[in-house]
Each structure stands twice: as C-alpha cells, then as structure tokens.
C-alpha positions, 0 to 999 in steps of 0.5 A: 487540508494538510498533507497528513490529513490527505495521506490519512484520508487516502489510507482510509480510502485504500483500506475501504477498497481492499475490504470491498474487493480483497485486492489493491486497485488497478490503475485502469479502475482508480488511477489516483489510488493506484498511484498513491499506494505505489508511490508510498511503497517507493517513498517508504523504501527511501525515506522520502517526503511524508515517509520521513514522519515516523508516525506516518511511516508506522501507520504505513508499516502496520497497514502493509503488514496487515495486508501483506498477502497483497504486497508480495512481489512476483518472485515470492508469489511464484515460489509460494505457488511452486511449493503448493504443487 
C-alpha cells in the first residue's frame, strides 16, 4: 500500500471512531490511531513528510475544521467554560 493510501485509510478509521464515540481516541485504547492523529497535527504545523502534499494537507484541514470542537487546546476550552459561567 502506498503512503497516500495508508494515510487516507487512517483518516477514514479516525473519522469512523469519532462518529461512533464523539471524541478522539485515547492512547490507552488505540495507541496507533492516537499517535497517528497527534503526529498529523505536528506535521501539519511544520509542513513535514506527507503534509508537504497539498491534497493531503487540504484533506487534513477540512477534517480538522469539520471536527474543530475536538481539536481545541486546553486554554480555549478553559476560556469557553469560563464565559459559560
């Protein structure tokens, strides 16, 4: 299998996990998939490896935007909860 095929397959698995559980996978329950999505966040920021390919980058950006509530950092979550009070 080519890297693009593996990447697309992993994105599909991650999407299925999110639809089923409404959250990202934790390391203790799916170490591979957890590592995959965390690596993609890092690689996207620095244009590393497969994220140098614009079509992959675009797919990742659409995926993150679609699931943006799952990708908020702790500071944003804290501020959102504070404003709800």
